[in-house]
Backbone as numpy.savetxt, mean C-alpha at the origin, in Angstrom:
# Nx Ny Nz CAx CAy CAz Cx Cy Cz
7.29 0.74 1.70 8.16 0.88 0.52 9.69 0.93 0.37
10.08 1.83 1.13 11.95 1.56 0.87 12.07 -0.04 0.76
11.72 -0.73 1.55 12.20 -2.25 1.76 11.68 -2.88 0.78
10.35 -2.81 0.33 10.26 -3.56 -0.92 10.92 -3.01 -2.10
11.13 -1.86 -2.35 12.29 -1.31 -3.06 13.19 -1.90 -3.22
14.11 -2.00 -1.92 15.48 -2.25 -1.73 15.65 -3.49 -1.96
14.58 -4.14 -1.79 15.30 -5.85 -1.93 14.68 -5.92 -3.13
13.55 -5.72 -4.11 13.65 -5.87 -5.15 14.86 -5.61 -6.03
15.34 -4.31 -5.90 16.64 -3.81 -6.47 18.00 -4.89 -6.64
18.16 -5.76 -5.21 19.23 -6.64 -5.52 18.84 -7.47 -6.60
17.69 -7.99 -7.07 17.07 -8.64 -8.19 17.31 -7.74 -9.82
16.38 -7.18 -9.50 16.59 -6.17 -10.83 16.43 -4.61 -10.82
16.94 -3.78 -10.70 16.94 -2.64 -10.11 16.11 -1.70 -11.16
15.77 -1.82 -12.18 14.73 -1.67 -13.47 13.40 -1.71 -12.56
13.12 -3.07 -12.79 12.27 -3.22 -12.19 11.41 -2.81 -11.07
12.50 -2.81 -9.75 12.50 -2.03 -8.60 11.88 -0.76 -8.49
12.60 -0.11 -9.22 12.81 1.57 -9.69 10.92 1.70 -10.28
10.71 0.98 -11.74 9.27 0.54 -11.87 7.88 0.33 -10.80
8.33 -0.46 -9.75 7.23 -0.63 -8.90 7.27 0.06 -7.60
8.45 0.77 -7.55 8.57 2.09 -6.44 7.19 2.80 -7.10
7.70 3.38 -8.23 6.66 4.00 -8.98 5.99 4.17 -8.98
5.11 2.81 -9.28 3.58 2.46 -9.39 3.09 2.37 -8.03
3.93 2.29 -7.04 3.25 1.76 -5.77 2.96 3.29 -5.20
3.94 3.90 -5.37 3.69 5.75 -5.33 2.26 6.40 -5.83
2.44 5.86 -7.18 1.53 6.52 -8.20 0.10 5.93 -6.91
-0.22 4.70 -6.86 -1.02 4.02 -6.41 -1.60 4.72 -5.35
-0.11 5.21 -4.44 -0.93 5.47 -2.71 -1.62 7.25 -3.34
-0.99 7.98 -3.91 -1.52 9.08 -4.62 -2.63 9.24 -4.86
-3.02 8.15 -5.49 -4.51 8.26 -6.37 -5.21 8.33 -5.53
-5.29 7.97 -4.02 -6.64 7.85 -3.12 -6.74 9.21 -2.66
-5.97 9.87 -2.77 -6.11 11.51 -2.75 -7.58 12.19 -3.89
-7.68 11.54 -4.61 -8.55 11.68 -5.36 -9.84 10.74 -5.06
-9.54 9.69 -5.09 -10.77 8.83 -4.75 -10.14 7.86 -3.48
-10.35 8.68 -2.09 -9.88 7.70 -1.11 -10.93 6.75 -0.36
-12.19 6.73 -0.59 -13.22 5.52 -0.06 -13.01 4.64 -1.31
-12.16 4.43 -2.38 -12.51 3.09 -2.96 -12.03 1.98 -2.46
-11.10 2.04 -1.45 -9.97 0.82 -0.59 -11.73 -0.17 0.05
-11.47 -1.04 0.10 -12.02 -2.02 1.01 -11.77 -1.67 2.54
-13.17 -1.71 3.19 -12.60 -1.41 4.69 -11.90 -3.07 5.27
-10.93 -2.95 6.28 -10.68 -3.96 6.76 -11.00 -4.07 8.24
-12.08 -5.39 7.73 -12.74 -5.81 9.23 -11.87 -5.74 10.19
-10.71 -6.12 10.60 -9.94 -6.70 11.37 -9.26 -5.03 11.90
-9.12 -4.32 11.42 -9.08 -2.90 11.96 -9.53 -1.78 11.68
-10.63 -1.70 12.70 -12.18 -0.70 12.22 -11.19 0.74 11.84
-11.40 1.49 10.72 -11.55 2.83 10.33 -9.43 2.45 9.32
-9.61 1.30 8.71 -8.57 1.17 7.88 -9.08 0.90 6.39
-8.61 0.99 5.45 -9.01 0.52 4.34 -7.63 -0.14 3.53
-7.94 -0.81 2.57 -6.88 -1.22 1.50 -7.60 -1.32 0.07
-6.19 -1.26 -0.74 -6.54 -1.44 -2.20 -5.36 -2.24 -2.46
-5.36 -2.95 -3.28 -4.65 -4.17 -4.07 -3.95 -3.53 -5.07
-2.56 -3.68 -5.06 -1.83 -3.28 -6.22 -0.79 -4.59 -7.31
-1.70 -4.64 -7.78 -1.01 -5.94 -9.07 0.64 -6.30 -8.65
1.28 -7.06 -8.55 0.54 -8.51 -8.44 0.45 -8.85 -7.01
1.17 -8.38 -6.23 1.40 -8.87 -4.42 1.41 -8.33 -3.84
0.95 -6.48 -3.16 1.32 -5.77 -2.96 -0.36 -5.07 -2.50
-0.77 -5.11 -0.31 -2.21 -4.24 -0.66 -1.50 -2.79 0.27
-1.87 -2.11 0.26 -1.76 -0.66 0.77 -2.94 -0.26 1.50
-1.93 -0.77 2.58 -3.58 -0.11 3.84 -3.36 1.19 4.24
-4.16 2.18 4.62 -4.30 3.08 4.74 -5.75 3.74 5.69
-5.62 4.84 6.23 -6.59 5.41 7.53 -7.22 6.67 6.70
-8.25 6.93 6.49 -8.73 8.22 6.31 -9.41 9.00 7.19
-9.35 9.73 7.37 -9.95 10.79 8.22 -10.33 11.70 7.42
-11.78 11.77 7.18 -12.79 12.26 6.50 -12.87 14.09 6.71
-12.85 13.96 8.49 -13.20 15.13 8.82 -11.79 16.35 8.49
-10.93 15.81 8.25 -9.37 16.40 8.07 -9.04 16.54 6.39
-10.09 15.62 5.81 -9.71 15.41 4.33 -8.45 15.07 4.13
-7.94 13.56 5.11 -6.23 13.34 4.25 -6.12 12.04 4.74
-5.79 11.15 4.19 -5.28 10.26 4.17 -3.63 9.38 4.30
-4.20 8.83 5.16 -2.52 8.44 6.26 -2.21 7.08 5.59
-1.21 6.84 4.81 -0.86 5.06 4.54 -0.06 4.55 5.43
-0.79 3.30 5.82 0.07 2.96 7.26 0.58 1.58 6.99
0.66 1.04 5.76 1.59 -0.11 5.85 1.46 -0.32 3.62
2.34 -0.88 3.46 2.44 -1.40 1.89 3.13 -3.13 2.40
2.17 -3.89 2.36 2.53 -5.52 2.34 2.51 -6.11 1.49
3.46 -6.90 1.20 3.61 -8.10 0.32 2.70 -9.29 0.94
1.55 -9.53 -0.44 0.97 -10.85 0.10 1.40 -11.95 0.38
2.83 -12.00 0.01 3.46 -13.54 0.07 3.85 -13.50 1.71
3.87 -12.38 2.51 4.31 -12.80 4.18 3.74 -13.24 4.52
4.49 -14.18 5.74 3.54 -14.30 6.40 1.74 -13.55 7.06
0.95 -13.71 7.25 -0.06 -12.51 7.47 0.05 -12.52 8.83
0.51 -13.48 9.92 0.45 -13.30 10.74 1.01 -12.28 11.79
2.40 -11.74 10.48 3.24 -10.87 10.62 2.72 -9.24 10.64
1.60 -9.39 9.72 1.02 -8.02 9.34 0.97 -6.91 10.48
0.20 -7.44 11.27 -0.28 -6.69 12.18 0.40 -7.01 13.90
């Protein structure tokens, strides 16, 4: 997330701050509704949620430990071959 915010801050610091806060809030909201994301077929055990307008938040859910681990926040405008 830091890379995304730093990149955006080069162009608009206020927008970068809002985006960072919004991405953080979306990630933290998984603590309340961890199963709401879609399963990632190519990565068993991973799920993802969409953050408008350009970001996917990938995470792993460990139900026995009741934890959510954010794996990656991805800008969908990037080359998908670089995702994994």
